[in-house]
N, CA, C and O atoms as a MOPAC input file, in Angstrom:
PM7 MOZYME 1SCF
protein

 N      3.61300 1  -146.29100 1  -138.39800 1
 C      4.57300 1  -145.95300 1  -138.69700 1
 C      5.19400 1  -146.29300 1  -137.18900 1
 O      4.35800 1  -146.09700 1  -136.30600 1
 N      6.24900 1  -146.67700 1  -136.79700 1
 C      6.87800 1  -147.25400 1  -135.47700 1
 C      7.60000 1  -146.31500 1  -134.40300 1
 O      7.75400 1  -146.47000 1  -133.19200 1
 N      8.07200 1  -145.06800 1  -135.45300 1
 C      8.48300 1  -143.92100 1  -135.13900 1
 C      7.57600 1  -142.72300 1  -134.62100 1
 O      7.82500 1  -141.81900 1  -133.82400 1
 N      6.43100 1  -143.03500 1  -135.35500 1
 C      5.53600 1  -141.74200 1  -135.01800 1
 C      5.15200 1  -141.57700 1  -133.45900 1
 O      5.02600 1  -142.53200 1  -132.69300 1
 N      5.00400 1  -140.38900 1  -133.14700 1
 C      5.00100 1  -140.03300 1  -131.67800 1
 C      3.35700 1  -140.41200 1  -131.38300 1
 O      3.09000 1  -141.25200 1  -130.52300 1
 N      2.44000 1  -139.83100 1  -132.04400 1
 C      0.97200 1  -140.40400 1  -132.03700 1
 C      0.73400 1  -141.60800 1  -132.37200 1
 O     -0.15900 1  -142.13300 1  -131.70700 1
 N      1.20500 1  -142.24100 1  -133.16100 1
 C      0.95100 1  -143.69500 1  -132.99900 1
 C      1.22600 1  -144.47500 1  -132.01800 1
 O      0.56700 1  -145.41800 1  -131.58000 1
 N      2.71800 1  -143.85200 1  -131.51200 1
 C      3.12900 1  -144.53200 1  -129.69900 1
 C      1.96700 1  -144.15200 1  -128.75500 1
 O      1.28800 1  -144.87900 1  -128.03100 1
 N      1.92100 1  -142.86100 1  -128.95000 1
 C      0.34400 1  -142.68000 1  -127.82100 1
 C     -0.70300 1  -143.44300 1  -127.88800 1
 O     -1.23800 1  -143.96800 1  -126.91100 1
 N     -1.22100 1  -143.60100 1  -129.58100 1
 C     -2.34100 1  -144.43600 1  -129.47500 1
 C     -2.10000 1  -146.08800 1  -128.94600 1
 O     -2.97200 1  -146.77200 1  -128.40900 1
 N     -0.71400 1  -146.51800 1  -129.24100 1
 C     -0.48900 1  -147.93000 1  -128.69400 1
 C     -0.12300 1  -147.76300 1  -127.36500 1
 O      0.51400 1  -148.72600 1  -126.93800 1
 N     -0.32800 1  -146.77800 1  -126.48800 1
 C      0.03800 1  -147.03300 1  -125.07700 1
 C      1.24600 1  -147.16000 1  -124.72100 1
 O      1.67100 1  -147.57100 1  -123.64100 1
 N      2.10100 1  -146.63200 1  -126.08300 1
 C      3.71000 1  -147.01100 1  -125.29800 1
 C      4.07700 1  -145.50000 1  -124.82400 1
 O      5.15800 1  -145.32900 1  -124.26100 1
 N      3.19000 1  -144.38200 1  -125.04100 1
 C      3.85100 1  -143.28300 1  -124.48100 1
 C      2.48800 1  -142.48000 1  -123.63600 1
 O      1.59500 1  -141.98300 1  -124.32200 1
 N      2.44100 1  -142.42200 1  -122.40700 1
 C      1.19100 1  -141.96300 1  -121.70700 1
 C      0.60000 1  -140.68500 1  -122.23300 1
 O      1.15700 1  -139.82300 1  -122.91300 1
 N     -0.36700 1  -140.71800 1  -121.88500 1
 C     -1.27400 1  -139.41800 1  -122.26800 1
 C     -2.62600 1  -138.86700 1  -121.39500 1
 O     -3.55400 1  -139.66600 1  -121.27800 1
 N     -2.70200 1  -138.10800 1  -121.04900 1
 C     -4.34000 1  -137.66600 1  -120.39400 1
 C     -5.65100 1  -138.17800 1  -121.25400 1
 O     -6.01300 1  -137.40600 1  -122.14100 1
 N     -6.09000 1  -138.89400 1  -121.15500 1
 C     -7.18700 1  -139.12900 1  -122.22800 1
 C     -8.69700 1  -138.64300 1  -121.87100 1
 O     -9.35800 1  -138.55900 1  -120.83600 1
 N     -8.92500 1  -138.34400 1  -123.34800 1
 C    -10.48900 1  -137.90700 1  -123.10300 1
 C    -11.24800 1  -138.74500 1  -123.68500 1
 O    -12.40900 1  -138.71900 1  -123.27700 1
 N    -11.01200 1  -139.50700 1  -124.52000 1
 C    -11.94100 1  -140.56500 1  -125.29900 1
 C    -10.82900 1  -141.50600 1  -125.75000 1
 O     -9.67800 1  -141.18000 1  -126.03800 1
 N    -11.41500 1  -142.85000 1  -125.76400 1
 C    -10.56000 1  -143.74000 1  -126.62500 1
 C    -11.60000 1  -144.85300 1  -126.88500 1
 O    -12.29200 1  -145.27300 1  -125.95800 1
 N    -11.72900 1  -145.40300 1  -128.32700 1
 C    -11.91800 1  -146.58100 1  -128.73800 1
 C    -11.45500 1  -147.14400 1  -129.72600 1
 O    -10.59400 1  -146.43100 1  -130.24300 1
 N    -11.66300 1  -148.45500 1  -130.45600 1
 C    -10.88200 1  -148.91100 1  -131.21500 1
 C    -10.13800 1  -148.00900 1  -132.28700 1
 O     -8.94400 1  -148.07200 1  -132.58000 1
 N    -11.08600 1  -147.16700 1  -132.80100 1
 C    -10.39300 1  -146.20200 1  -134.10500 1
 C     -9.92700 1  -144.72000 1  -133.61700 1
 O     -9.13900 1  -143.99200 1  -134.22100 1
 N    -10.44100 1  -144.49900 1  -132.66300 1
 C    -10.21000 1  -142.87100 1  -131.92500 1
 C     -9.48200 1  -142.83500 1  -130.86500 1
 O     -9.41100 1  -143.83900 1  -130.15700 1
 N     -8.70300 1  -141.51300 1  -130.50100 1
 C     -8.07200 1  -141.33700 1  -129.41900 1
 C     -8.11100 1  -139.98800 1  -129.24300 1
 O     -7.84400 1  -139.33100 1  -130.24900 1
 N     -8.44400 1  -139.21600 1  -127.96100 1
 C     -8.35300 1  -137.89600 1  -127.77100 1
 C     -7.99200 1  -137.87600 1  -126.32600 1
 O     -8.23600 1  -138.51600 1  -125.30300 1
 N     -7.14700 1  -136.62400 1  -126.79800 1
 C     -6.04000 1  -136.58500 1  -125.15400 1
 C     -5.70300 1  -135.10700 1  -125.46800 1
 O     -5.73300 1  -134.47200 1  -126.52300 1
 N     -5.36200 1  -134.76100 1  -124.16000 1
 C     -4.99300 1  -133.62200 1  -123.96400 1
 C     -3.60700 1  -133.13100 1  -124.65500 1
 O     -2.79100 1  -134.00900 1  -124.93400 1
 N     -3.33500 1  -131.94700 1  -124.90900 1
 C     -2.06000 1  -131.49400 1  -125.48400 1
 C     -1.19800 1  -131.24600 1  -124.40800 1
 O     -1.59800 1  -130.81100 1  -123.32800 1
 N      0.27400 1  -131.57600 1  -124.72900 1
 C      1.03400 1  -131.43000 1  -123.57700 1
 C      1.36000 1  -130.06100 1  -123.70200 1
 O      1.92100 1  -129.81500 1  -122.63400 1
 N      1.34200 1  -129.09900 1  -124.32500 1
 C      1.73500 1  -127.63200 1  -124.43200 1
 C      0.56000 1  -127.00200 1  -124.91700 1
 O      0.38900 1  -126.63900 1  -126.08000 1
 N     -0.33600 1  -126.87500 1  -123.86900 1
 C     -1.82100 1  -126.44700 1  -124.43200 1
 C     -1.67800 1  -124.52500 1  -124.44000 1
 O     -1.06500 1  -123.85200 1  -123.61100 1
 N     -2.35900 1  -124.08100 1  -125.49900 1
 C     -2.46000 1  -122.90800 1  -125.52100 1
 C     -3.33200 1  -122.07500 1  -125.43500 1
 O     -3.26000 1  -120.90300 1  -125.80700 1
 N     -4.47000 1  -122.76100 1  -124.80000 1
 C     -5.91400 1  -122.20000 1  -124.18700 1
 C     -6.23800 1  -123.14600 1  -122.98200 1
 O     -5.73600 1  -124.26900 1  -122.96800 1
 N     -7.04400 1  -122.73900 1  -121.99000 1
 C     -7.27200 1  -123.38400 1  -120.74600 1
 C     -7.81100 1  -124.98600 1  -121.20800 1
 O     -7.67800 1  -125.97400 1  -120.48600 1
 N     -8.29600 1  -124.98600 1  -122.26000 1
 C     -8.77200 1  -126.51800 1  -122.70000 1
 C     -8.19000 1  -126.72600 1  -124.10500 1
 O     -8.55800 1  -126.04800 1  -125.06400 1
 N     -7.31300 1  -127.64200 1  -124.18000 1
 C     -6.71600 1  -128.12400 1  -125.32200 1
 C     -6.13800 1  -129.41500 1  -125.37900 1
 O     -5.11600 1  -129.78500 1  -124.80100 1
 N     -7.09300 1  -130.26100 1  -126.34300 1
 C     -7.03200 1  -131.49200 1  -126.58200 1
 C     -6.73300 1  -131.89400 1  -128.09700 1
 O     -6.84700 1  -131.05900 1  -128.99500 1
 N     -6.37000 1  -133.12500 1  -128.32400 1
 C     -6.12600 1  -133.38200 1  -130.00900 1
 C     -7.42900 1  -134.82700 1  -129.91000 1
 O     -7.89600 1  -135.48600 1  -128.98200 1
 N     -7.60400 1  -134.80400 1  -131.27100 1
 C     -8.25200 1  -135.97300 1  -131.37100 1
 C     -7.60900 1  -136.56100 1  -132.81800 1
 O     -7.50000 1  -135.93200 1  -133.87000 1
 N     -7.27900 1  -137.73400 1  -132.59500 1
 C     -6.72400 1  -138.85000 1  -133.48900 1
 C     -7.13300 1  -139.90000 1  -133.98300 1
 O     -7.74700 1  -140.62300 1  -133.19800 1
 N     -6.99700 1  -140.33100 1  -135.21900 1
 C     -7.49400 1  -141.80200 1  -135.73900 1
 C     -6.64800 1  -142.38900 1  -135.18100 1
 O     -5.78000 1  -141.61100 1  -134.78800 1
 N     -6.41200 1  -143.62700 1  -134.88600 1
 C     -4.98000 1  -144.65900 1  -134.73500 1
 C     -4.39300 1  -145.19400 1  -135.63100 1
 O     -3.24600 1  -145.64100 1  -135.62200 1
 N     -5.40300 1  -145.17200 1  -136.73900 1
 C     -4.75900 1  -145.65600 1  -138.02000 1
 C     -3.99600 1  -144.18500 1  -138.26100 1
 O     -4.40500 1  -143.03600 1  -138.09500 1
 N     -2.32200 1  -144.87300 1  -138.86500 1
 C     -1.46600 1  -143.91200 1  -139.17000 1
 C     -2.33800 1  -143.12000 1  -140.61400 1
 O     -2.80800 1  -143.79200 1  -141.53200 1
 N     -2.41400 1  -141.58200 1  -140.55000 1
 C     -2.47500 1  -141.09300 1  -141.65400 1
 C     -1.64600 1  -139.69600 1  -141.51800 1
 O     -1.77500 1  -138.96200 1  -140.53800 1
 N     -0.93600 1  -139.46400 1  -142.41500 1
 C      0.25200 1  -138.42700 1  -142.00200 1
 C     -0.34300 1  -137.15800 1  -142.11200 1
 O     -0.00500 1  -136.37700 1  -141.22200 1
 N     -1.36700 1  -136.60300 1  -143.19800 1
 C     -2.10400 1  -135.41000 1  -142.58600 1
 C     -3.40200 1  -135.31200 1  -143.50100 1
 O     -3.60800 1  -136.23300 1  -144.29200 1
 N     -4.33200 1  -134.19000 1  -143.42800 1
 C     -5.46300 1  -134.52200 1  -143.95000 1
 C     -5.36300 1  -134.27000 1  -145.51300 1
 O     -6.33600 1  -134.35600 1  -146.26100 1
 N     -3.96700 1  -133.92100 1  -145.95900 1
 C     -3.81200 1  -133.68500 1  -147.53800 1
 C     -3.69300 1  -134.99800 1  -147.96100 1
 O     -3.91000 1  -135.18800 1  -149.15800 1
 N     -3.34700 1  -136.12800 1  -147.14500 1
 C     -3.27000 1  -137.66600 1  -147.62000 1
 C     -4.54300 1  -138.52000 1  -147.40500 1
 O     -4.69000 1  -139.68500 1  -147.77700 1
 N     -5.40400 1  -137.78100 1  -146.77000 1
 C     -6.64100 1  -138.71500 1  -146.49300 1
 C     -7.48900 1  -138.58700 1  -147.52700 1
 O     -7.38500 1  -137.62800 1  -148.29200 1
 N     -8.36700 1  -139.46500 1  -147.67300 1
 C     -9.12200 1  -139.77200 1  -149.13100 1
 C    -10.82100 1  -140.48100 1  -148.34500 1
 O    -11.32000 1  -140.51300 1  -147.21900 1
 N    -11.16800 1  -140.90700 1  -149.61400 1
 C    -12.43300 1  -141.24100 1  -149.39100 1
 C    -12.51200 1  -142.64800 1  -148.50800 1
 O    -13.41200 1  -142.83000 1  -147.68900 1
 N    -11.51800 1  -143.57300 1  -148.75700 1
 C    -11.23200 1  -144.87900 1  -147.49400 1
 C    -11.29300 1  -144.27400 1  -146.51100 1
 O    -11.94400 1  -145.02700 1  -145.78700 1
 N    -11.01000 1  -143.19200 1  -145.80700 1
 C    -10.90000 1  -142.72100 1  -144.31400 1
 C    -12.17400 1  -141.90700 1  -143.88600 1
 O    -12.32100 1  -141.24700 1  -142.85800 1
 N    -13.16600 1  -142.13200 1  -145.03500 1
 C    -14.29200 1  -141.05600 1  -144.69600 1
 C    -15.02200 1  -141.48700 1  -143.07500 1
 O    -15.30500 1  -140.67800 1  -142.19100 1
 N    -15.17900 1  -142.76100 1  -143.03500 1
 C    -15.91800 1  -142.77700 1  -141.70900 1
 C    -14.80900 1  -142.84200 1  -140.53500 1
 O    -15.38000 1  -143.08300 1  -139.47200 1
 N    -13.61600 1  -142.72600 1  -140.39700 1
 C    -12.94600 1  -142.25000 1  -139.14700 1
 C    -12.91600 1  -140.99300 1  -139.05400 1
 O    -12.90700 1  -140.38300 1  -137.98500 1
 N    -12.89700 1  -140.44900 1  -140.26800 1
 C    -13.03700 1  -138.73200 1  -140.67500 1
 C    -14.21400 1  -138.17200 1  -139.91000 1
 O    -14.20900 1  -137.22700 1  -139.12100 1
 N    -15.04400 1  -138.79800 1  -140.22500 1
 C    -16.56300 1  -138.39500 1  -139.84100 1
 C    -16.56500 1  -138.40200 1  -138.29700 1
 O    -16.90600 1  -137.43800 1  -137.61100 1
 N    -16.12100 1  -139.66700 1  -137.79900 1
 C    -16.32900 1  -139.93600 1  -136.41700 1
 C    -15.60900 1  -139.09000 1  -135.43600 1
 O    -15.97800 1  -139.03800 1  -134.26300 1
 N    -14.41100 1  -138.31000 1  -135.96300 1
 C    -13.38800 1  -137.73500 1  -135.23900 1
 C    -14.42400 1  -136.38000 1  -135.08500 1
 O    -14.74000 1  -135.90100 1  -133.99600 1
 N    -14.88800 1  -135.86300 1  -136.42500 1
 C    -15.56000 1  -134.44300 1  -136.13600 1
 C    -17.10000 1  -134.78300 1  -135.54200 1
 O    -17.54200 1  -133.81900 1  -134.91700 1
 N    -17.76100 1  -135.61200 1  -135.57900 1
 C    -19.03700 1  -136.13600 1  -135.26700 1
 C    -18.76100 1  -136.02800 1  -133.70300 1
 O    -19.47500 1  -135.19000 1  -133.15200 1
 N    -17.70200 1  -136.83100 1  -132.72300 1
 C    -17.37000 1  -136.32900 1  -131.57800 1
 C    -16.88000 1  -135.37800 1  -130.87300 1
 O    -16.78800 1  -135.47300 1  -129.64900 1
 N    -16.42600 1  -134.13100 1  -131.67100 1
 C    -15.67000 1  -133.08100 1  -131.28000 1
 C    -16.46800 1  -132.42400 1  -130.35900 1
 O    -15.93800 1  -131.86500 1  -129.39800 1
 N    -17.73900 1  -132.41000 1  -130.52700 1
 C    -18.64900 1  -131.33600 1  -129.82400 1
 C    -19.19100 1  -132.14500 1  -128.56600 1
 O    -19.50800 1  -131.45100 1  -127.60000 1
 N    -19.32200 1  -133.35900 1  -128.46700 1
 C    -19.49700 1  -134.10100 1  -127.20100 1
 C    -18.51000 1  -133.86400 1  -126.20300 1
 O    -18.61100 1  -133.51400 1  -125.02700 1
 N    -17.36800 1  -134.17500 1  -127.04800 1
 C    -15.81800 1  -134.05800 1  -126.02500 1
 C    -15.66200 1  -132.59400 1  -125.53200 1
 O    -15.16500 1  -132.33700 1  -124.43600 1
 N    -16.10200 1  -131.66500 1  -126.37700 1
 C    -15.92300 1  -130.43900 1  -126.09900 1
 C    -16.42100 1  -130.07300 1  -124.79200 1
 O    -15.77900 1  -129.70600 1  -123.80700 1
 N    -17.94000 1  -130.26600 1  -124.97000 1
 C    -18.66000 1  -130.16400 1  -123.84000 1
 C    -18.43500 1  -130.60300 1  -122.67600 1
 O    -18.64900 1  -130.00500 1  -121.62200 1
 N    -17.95800 1  -131.75300 1  -122.82700 1
 C    -17.48200 1  -132.64200 1  -121.70300 1
 C    -16.39100 1  -132.32800 1  -120.96900 1
 O    -16.01600 1  -132.87700 1  -119.93300 1
 N    -15.74200 1  -131.13700 1  -121.73000 1
 C    -14.18600 1  -130.68900 1  -121.00300 1
 C    -14.84600 1  -129.25400 1  -120.93200 1
 O    -14.03700 1  -128.32700 1  -120.89100 1
 N    -16.09100 1  -128.94800 1  -120.91200 1
 C    -16.56700 1  -127.62500 1  -119.95400 1
 C    -16.58100 1  -126.48700 1  -121.13500 1
 O    -16.77200 1  -125.30100 1  -120.86700 1
 N    -16.36000 1  -126.96200 1  -122.46200 1
 C    -16.83300 1  -125.69700 1  -123.55100 1
 C    -17.97300 1  -126.12400 1  -124.43800 1
 O    -18.06500 1  -126.62800 1  -125.55700 1
 N    -19.03100 1  -125.61800 1  -123.24500 1
 C    -20.28800 1  -125.50300 1  -123.43500 1
 C    -20.83000 1  -124.28900 1  -124.64400 1
 O    -21.59800 1  -124.43400 1  -125.59500 1
 N    -20.20500 1  -123.26700 1  -124.23800 1
 C    -20.18100 1  -121.88000 1  -125.14100 1
 C    -19.87700 1  -122.10000 1  -126.34300 1
 O    -20.64300 1  -121.56800 1  -127.14600 1
 N    -18.70300 1  -122.92700 1  -126.94600 1
 C    -18.08200 1  -122.85300 1  -128.31500 1
 C    -16.54300 1  -123.22800 1  -128.02200 1
 O    -16.01000 1  -123.33800 1  -126.91800 1
 N    -16.11400 1  -123.35400 1  -128.97100 1
 C    -14.64700 1  -123.90700 1  -128.99900 1
 C    -14.20200 1  -123.76700 1  -130.63500 1
 O    -14.99100 1  -123.71800 1  -131.57900 1
 N    -13.19700 1  -123.73300 1  -130.68400 1
 C    -12.29800 1  -123.76600 1  -132.09100 1
 C    -11.72100 1  -125.22000 1  -132.49500 1
 O    -11.19300 1  -126.01100 1  -131.71400 1
 N    -11.90000 1  -125.37900 1  -133.66600 1
 C    -11.58800 1  -126.33800 1  -134.11800 1
 C    -10.17900 1  -126.68100 1  -135.32800 1
 O    -10.63600 1  -126.75400 1  -136.46800 1
 N     -9.07600 1  -126.83000 1  -135.29300 1
 C     -7.94300 1  -126.52000 1  -136.38800 1
 C     -7.58700 1  -128.21200 1  -136.73300 1
 O     -7.77500 1  -129.27600 1  -136.14300 1
 N     -7.16900 1  -127.92600 1  -137.61100 1
 C     -6.65400 1  -129.49200 1  -138.45600 1
 C     -5.52200 1  -128.33900 1  -139.31100 1
 O     -5.78100 1  -127.63300 1  -140.28600 1
 N     -4.22200 1  -128.46200 1  -138.54500 1
 C     -3.07800 1  -127.76600 1  -139.58900 1
 C     -2.22300 1  -128.75900 1  -140.63700 1
 O     -1.47800 1  -129.61500 1  -140.15800 1
 N     -2.34700 1  -128.62400 1  -141.92600 1
 C     -1.88100 1  -129.57300 1  -142.77100 1
 C     -0.54100 1  -129.22200 1  -143.45900 1
 O     -0.52000 1  -128.21700 1  -144.17000 1
 N      0.36400 1  -129.82100 1  -143.33800 1
 C      1.77300 1  -129.59500 1  -143.97900 1
 C      2.67400 1  -128.27000 1  -143.46400 1
 O      2.41600 1  -127.47700 1  -142.55900 1
 N      3.56400 1  -128.31200 1  -144.16900 1
 C      4.87100 1  -127.63100 1  -143.91400 1
 C      3.85700 1  -126.10100 1  -143.72500 1
 O      3.75800 1  -125.59100 1  -142.60900 1
 N      3.15200 1  -125.48400 1  -144.95300 1
 C      2.45000 1  -124.07000 1  -144.88500 1
 C      1.66300 1  -124.06300 1  -143.83100 1
 O      1.57400 1  -123.05700 1  -143.12700 1
 N      0.94100 1  -125.25900 1  -143.56100 1
 C     -0.16700 1  -125.08000 1  -142.80800 1
 C      0.45000 1  -125.28600 1  -141.24600 1
 O     -0.34700 1  -125.16500 1  -140.31600 1
 N      1.73200 1  -125.56700 1  -140.98200 1
 C      2.27300 1  -125.64800 1  -139.83200 1
 C      2.13800 1  -126.63700 1  -138.84400 1
 O      2.03000 1  -126.58000 1  -137.62000 1
 N      2.17100 1  -127.67900 1  -139.76300 1
 C      1.61900 1  -128.89000 1  -139.02400 1
 C      2.95900 1  -129.67900 1  -138.42000 1
 O      3.86200 1  -130.13700 1  -139.12000 1
 N      2.89400 1  -129.73100 1  -137.12900 1
 C      4.35500 1  -130.17600 1  -136.18600 1
 C      4.62800 1  -131.99600 1  -136.33900 1
 O      5.64200 1  -132.62900 1  -136.63100 1
 N      3.25200 1  -132.42700 1  -136.00100 1
 C      3.29800 1  -133.69000 1  -135.94500 1
 C      2.50900 1  -134.32300 1  -137.32600 1
 O      1.35000 1  -134.04600 1  -137.63300 1
 N      3.40300 1  -135.22700 1  -138.07300 1
 C      2.86500 1  -135.79900 1  -139.23500 1
 C      2.03500 1  -137.05000 1  -139.05500 1
 O      2.42600 1  -138.07400 1  -139.61600 1
 N      0.72100 1  -137.07800 1  -138.19500 1
 C     -0.11900 1  -137.73200 1  -137.97800 1
 C     -1.40100 1  -136.88800 1  -138.18500 1
 O     -1.22100 1  -135.74900 1  -137.75300 1
 N     -2.47600 1  -137.05100 1  -138.63700 1
 C     -3.24600 1  -136.32800 1  -138.61700 1
 C     -3.91900 1  -136.00400 1  -137.34200 1
 O     -3.80500 1  -136.88400 1  -136.49000 1
 N     -4.52000 1  -135.06700 1  -137.04000 1
 C     -4.83600 1  -134.46400 1  -135.75400 1
 C     -5.83800 1  -133.31700 1  -135.78100 1
 O     -5.75400 1  -132.47600 1  -136.67600 1
 N     -6.79000 1  -133.23800 1  -134.83800 1
 C     -7.80100 1  -132.19400 1  -134.95800 1
 C     -7.73600 1  -131.75200 1  -133.39800 1
 O     -8.00100 1  -132.47800 1  -132.44000 1
 N     -7.27800 1  -130.24800 1  -133.35900 1
 C     -6.81700 1  -129.65700 1  -132.04000 1
 C     -8.22400 1  -128.74300 1  -131.94800 1
 O     -8.61100 1  -127.89900 1  -132.75600 1
 N     -8.91700 1  -129.22100 1  -130.59900 1
 C     -9.95500 1  -128.48500 1  -129.87800 1
 C     -9.67600 1  -127.43400 1  -128.92700 1
 O     -9.29500 1  -127.68300 1  -127.78300 1
 N     -9.85200 1  -126.28800 1  -129.36300 1
 C     -9.00100 1  -124.89000 1  -128.39600 1
 C    -10.33500 1  -124.53400 1  -127.59800 1
 O    -11.30200 1  -124.83900 1  -128.29600 1
 N    -10.62600 1  -124.11900 1  -126.65800 1
 C    -11.16600 1  -123.04000 1  -126.00700 1
 C    -11.06600 1  -122.98500 1  -124.44300 1
 O    -10.26900 1  -123.71500 1  -123.85300 1
 N    -11.88000 1  -122.11600 1  -123.78600 1
 C    -11.96600 1  -121.90400 1  -122.36200 1
 C    -13.02700 1  -120.57700 1  -122.10500 1
 O    -13.75100 1  -120.08100 1  -122.96800 1
 N    -12.93800 1  -120.23600 1  -120.98100 1
 C    -13.44300 1  -119.17800 1  -120.54400 1
 C    -14.03900 1  -118.03300 1  -121.45700 1
 O    -15.20000 1  -117.67500 1  -121.65600 1
 N    -12.85600 1  -117.60300 1  -121.92500 1
 C    -12.78700 1  -116.16700 1  -122.68400 1
 C    -13.34500 1  -116.52800 1  -124.11600 1
 O    -13.59700 1  -117.71300 1  -124.33600 1
 N    -13.53200 1  -115.69700 1  -124.99100 1
 C    -13.38200 1  -115.67900 1  -126.18500 1
 C    -11.93700 1  -115.90800 1  -126.91900 1
 O    -10.89200 1  -115.55500 1  -126.37300 1
 N    -11.96200 1  -116.35900 1  -127.85200 1
 C    -10.38200 1  -116.73900 1  -128.41500 1
 C    -10.24500 1  -115.56500 1  -129.40400 1
 O    -11.17900 1  -114.95100 1  -129.91900 1
 N     -9.06900 1  -115.37800 1  -129.56700 1
 C     -8.58600 1  -114.07000 1  -130.67400 1
 C     -8.71800 1  -114.30700 1  -131.91800 1
 O     -9.36200 1  -115.30000 1  -132.25800 1
 N     -8.29400 1  -113.68100 1  -132.62600 1
 C     -8.34100 1  -113.97500 1  -134.05200 1
 C     -7.93300 1  -115.04600 1  -134.76600 1
 O     -6.86500 1  -115.47200 1  -134.32700 1
 N     -8.42400 1  -115.76600 1  -135.85800 1
 C     -7.95600 1  -117.07100 1  -136.18900 1
 C     -6.54000 1  -116.82500 1  -136.93000 1
 O     -5.57000 1  -117.53600 1  -136.66800 1
 N     -6.49200 1  -115.94100 1  -137.72400 1
 C     -5.18900 1  -115.69800 1  -138.45500 1
 C     -4.80700 1  -114.26900 1  -138.18100 1
 O     -5.64900 1  -113.37300 1  -138.23700 1
 N     -3.76600 1  -114.08700 1  -137.93900 1
 C     -3.42500 1  -112.63000 1  -137.82600 1
 C     -2.51200 1  -112.56900 1  -139.03200 1
 O     -1.73800 1  -113.43300 1  -139.44400 1
 N     -2.85500 1  -110.96300 1  -139.66800 1
 C     -2.48900 1  -110.79500 1  -140.92200 1
 C     -1.26600 1  -110.03900 1  -141.01300 1
 O     -0.77600 1  -109.78700 1  -142.11300 1

């Protein structure tokens, strides 16, 4: 998708503070962090959301989650972190390019969902 902001970041057309990059995956710091450490892991392949992912995406999805722990530790989150994938309008997805939020910091995070 030519107009997708995350595709533009993955192609290097928009700068980012990179955490990790290879041929399939890019991880970069969120521009509006909600915790002291907040970065995203995205596939370079445009997948609109987790709802559109299927078994043909199995390898890249596994790689994204498989890297999460190592990248979180490298960013100082040795005591734990939260992993979030917002999906669709109800899930409050804002950018329709699949992405995993990795959030954490020195203090425990609040409740996952408020009632």
